[in-house]
C-alpha angles and dihedrals in degrees: 000000000000120000123207119227087251091056092048092048092051092045091051092052092048096048092043089053090051095045095084125082094221093049091048088051090052091051090048092051092046088053084078092057141273117343136190117240088241090058092049091049092052094044093050098035093223132137116266092241092052092047090049089055092051093046090050091054091049092047094049089052089054093243098117138024132200140210131193124231110179108306095341131088120212123201132202137173117261101237094210090058090064090055089049092052090048092051092048092053101038101043 
């Protein structure tokens, strides 16, 4: 199977995003549904600045999305990204 450079670039971003223990923990937590950043911070016991970095990596890879509600940000998994990961691994 031939990959285009676009496919390889996207695959690299996704697997890089998933190659960190904290980011994997975020994905695992978000598997239970949308979470506030404050909830993620408490669950993972990490500094807000560090968590923001990890969420940025996941968001740039297209794995999570966020929404603002007042002063809080809420994150959720992008369902299509799970299908993409599946396709990358299975095919």
